[in-house]
C-alpha positions in Angstrom: -21.5 -11.8 6.4 -20.0 -11.2 3.0 -18.0 -14.2 1.6 -14.8 -12.6 -0.1 -13.2 -14.8 -2.4 -9.5 -14.6 -1.3 -9.0 -18.1 0.3 -5.5 -19.3 -0.7 -4.8 -16.2 -2.6 -1.1 -15.1 -2.4 -0.8 -11.5 -1.4 2.5 -9.5 -1.3 2.3 -6.4 0.9 5.0 -3.7 1.0 5.5 -1.4 4.0 4.0 -4.1 6.1 5.5 -3.5 9.5 3.0 -1.1 10.7 -0.2 0.9 10.0 -2.2 -0.2 6.8 0.2 -2.8 5.8 0.1 -4.5 9.0 -3.7 -4.2 9.6 -4.2 -5.5 5.9 -1.8 -8.4 6.5 -3.8 -9.6 9.6 -7.2 -9.0 8.1 -6.3 -11.0 4.9 -4.6 -13.8 6.7 -7.9 -14.2 8.8 -9.7 -14.6 5.6 -7.6 -17.4 4.3 -5.0 -15.3 2.1 -1.2 -16.4 2.1 0.6 -13.3 3.1 4.1 -12.1 2.1 5.4 -9.3 3.9 8.1 -6.8 3.1 9.6 -3.9 4.9 12.8 -2.5 6.4 12.0 -3.3 9.9 12.3 -7.0 10.1 12.0 -7.4 13.7 8.5 -6.0 13.5 7.8 -8.4 10.6 9.0 -11.3 12.3 6.8 -10.5 15.4 3.7 -10.1 13.0 4.4 -13.3 11.2 4.6 -15.1 14.4 1.2 -13.6 15.6 -0.4 -14.5 12.3 0.9 -18.0 12.4 -0.2 -18.4 15.9 -3.8 -17.6 15.0 -3.7 -20.1 12.1 -2.7 -17.9 9.3 0.0 -18.2 6.6 2.6 -15.5 6.5 6.3 -15.1 5.5 8.4 -12.1 5.4 11.4 -10.6 3.9 13.5 -7.4 4.3 12.6 -4.9 1.5 13.8 -1.6 0.3 11.2 -0.5 -2.3 13.3 2.3 -3.6 15.5 -0.2 -5.2 14.4 -2.4 -8.3 16.8 -5.4 -7.5 15.5 -5.9 -3.8 11.8 -5.7 -5.2 12.5 -8.3 -7.9 14.1 -10.6 -5.2 11.2 -10.0 -3.0 8.5 -10.9 -5.7 10.6 -14.0 -6.7 10.7 -14.9 -3.0 6.9 -14.9 -3.0 6.7 -17.1 -6.1 9.3 -19.6 -4.9 7.6 -19.9 -1.6 3.8 -20.0 -2.8 4.0 -20.9 -6.5 2.4 -17.6 -7.7 1.6 -13.9 -6.8 -2.2 -13.1 -7.0 -1.9 -9.6 -5.4 0.5 -6.9 -5.0 -0.4 -4.2 -2.4 1.9 -1.4 -3.2 1.6 0.3 0.4 5.1 1.7 1.4 4.9 5.4 1.7 6.2 8.5 3.6 4.9 11.8 4.4 7.6 14.4 5.6 5.4 17.4 5.0 7.0 20.9 4.9 6.6 24.1 3.0 8.2 24.5 -0.3 10.2 27.4 0.9 11.8 25.3 3.6 13.7 23.7 0.7 13.9 20.3 2.3 15.2 18.8 -0.9 16.2 15.4 0.5 12.9 14.9 1.9 11.3 15.6 -1.5 13.7 13.1 -3.1 12.8 10.5 -0.4 9.1 11.0 -1.0 9.7 10.5 -4.9 11.8 7.5 -4.2 9.4 5.5 -1.9 6.0 6.8 -2.9 6.4 6.7 -6.7 9.5 4.7 -7.7 8.3 2.0 -4.9 5.1 1.6 -6.8 6.7 1.4 -10.0 9.1 -1.0 -8.9 6.2 -3.1 -7.4 4.6 -3.1 -10.9 7.8 -3.8 -12.7 8.5 -6.9 -10.5 4.9 -8.2 -10.2 3.5 -7.6 -13.7 5.6 -10.2 -15.5 4.6 -12.9 -13.1 0.9 -12.0 -13.4 1.1 -11.8 -17.2 2.7 -15.3 -17.2 -0.1 -17.0 -15.0 -2.7 -15.1 -16.8 -4.1 -12.8 -14.0 -3.5 -11.0 -10.8 -4.2 -7.7 -9.0 -2.4 -4.6 -8.1 -3.7 -2.5 -5.2 -2.1 0.8 -5.0 -2.4 2.9 -1.7 -2.5 6.6 -2.6 -4.2 9.2 -0.2 -6.8 11.8 -0.3 -3.9 13.7 -1.2 -4.3 12.3 -4.6 -7.4 14.2 -5.1 -6.6 17.5 -3.3 -3.6 19.7 -2.3 -3.0 21.6 0.9 -0.3 23.7 2.1 2.9 21.8 3.4 1.7 19.0 1.4 2.8 19.9 -2.2 5.4 17.4 -2.9 3.6 14.6 -0.9 0.4 15.2 -3.0 2.4 15.4 -6.1 3.6 11.8 -5.4 0.1 10.7 -4.7 -1.3 12.2 -7.8 1.4 10.3 -9.7 0.4 7.1 -8.0 -3.3 7.9 -9.1 -2.3 8.4 -12.7 0.1 5.3 -12.8 -2.8 3.2 -11.7 -5.2 4.5 -14.1 -2.9 4.2 -17.0 -2.1 0.5 -15.8 -5.7 -0.2 -15.5 -6.5 1.0 -19.1 -3.5 -0.9 -20.5 -4.4 -4.3 -18.7 -8.0 -4.4 -20.1 -8.8 -7.9 -21.1 -5.5 -9.3 -19.7 -7.2 -10.7 -16.5 -5.1 -8.3 -14.3 -7.2 -6.0 -12.2 -5.8 -2.5 -10.8 -7.5 -0.8 -7.8 -6.6 2.5 -6.2 -7.3 3.0 -2.6 -7.0 6.7 -1.3 -7.4 6.9 2.6 -8.1 10.0 4.5 -6.7 10.7 7.7 -5.8 7.3 9.2 -4.1 6.2 12.4 -0.3 5.6 11.3 3.2 6.4 11.8 3.4 8.5 8.8 3.3 11.9 10.8 6.3 10.7 12.6 8.5 11.4 9.5 7.6 15.3 9.6 10.6 17.1 10.6 9.2 20.7 9.8 8.0 22.1 13.1 5.1 24.1 11.5 3.9 21.2 9.5 4.1 18.8 12.3 2.1 21.1 14.7 -0.7 21.6 11.9 -0.7 17.9 11.3 -1.4 17.0 14.8 -4.6 19.3 14.7 -5.6 17.8 11.2 -5.3 14.2 12.7 -7.6 14.8 15.7 -10.1 12.9 13.7 -9.0 9.8 12.2 -10.0 6.3 11.2 -8.1 3.2 12.3 -5.8 1.4 9.7 -8.3 -1.5 9.9 -10.9 0.5 8.2 -8.5 0.8 5.1 -7.6 -2.9 5.4 -11.2 -3.6 4.9 -11.4 -1.7 1.8 -8.3 -3.8 0.4 -10.2 -6.8 1.4 -13.4 -5.6 -0.4 -11.4 -4.9 -3.6 -9.5 -8.3 -3.5 -12.6 -10.3 -2.8 -14.6 -9.4 -5.8 -15.1 -11.9 -8.7 -12.4 -12.0 -11.2 -14.7 -10.3 -13.8 -15.4 -7.4 -11.4 -12.7 -4.5 -10.7 -13.2 -2.0 -8.0 -11.2 0.7 -9.6 -11.0 3.3 -6.9 -11.9 3.8 -3.3 -11.8 6.7 -1.1 -12.2 5.9 2.5 -12.0 8.8 5.2 -13.5 9.6 8.5 -17.2 10.4 8.4 -16.6 13.7 10.4 -13.7 14.7 8.2 -14.4 18.0 6.2 -11.7 17.4 3.7 
């Protein structure tokens, strides 16, 4: 069994009420990390924290809207006040309301930009000063296979994930020598609630077929664990994880 060096690390996770965020919280807590969970659905966070604690783990939660900078700063401050530091920020919150561009679902485009791009930037803006002050840390930004390729109905979604990829690479280059690591994880088709946000009928039906072959969220959580658990002088810069049977 691999011994991942995450015992006692303070890990902040956005979008933690379901899917990849929830799975990562469970797995990292099992390996001894102190977990700080943020999301809008506090009832789910409360239940998740209760389960983690009942199994001997350490976790707290706070309501979080990643689209606004002040709540994110308050969230990060809450983590530091509670545990004394912030070692890892997992920028996981995301939405995926796919539709053809001609459908002109501009409000949905705006929502994807706000959550998928601004949410990551707000996480960086809130976490980076803390990491610089303590002399190290790590950002794990969750992108998508859509950060590497574009398909019909996903133009705007893929654009937001291409942006996350660019932001992550830029941050990695700028943080060289600072002790701050940056990892980009791009999941392929993963079991989650993301597809539930699709309001366009054509895109929703197409996604049902596309998602017939999917990996569990726990598979992505293991990738997060692998990246976080490396020695401080090793950075896993990028991971693509997808179903073996997936052609894309």
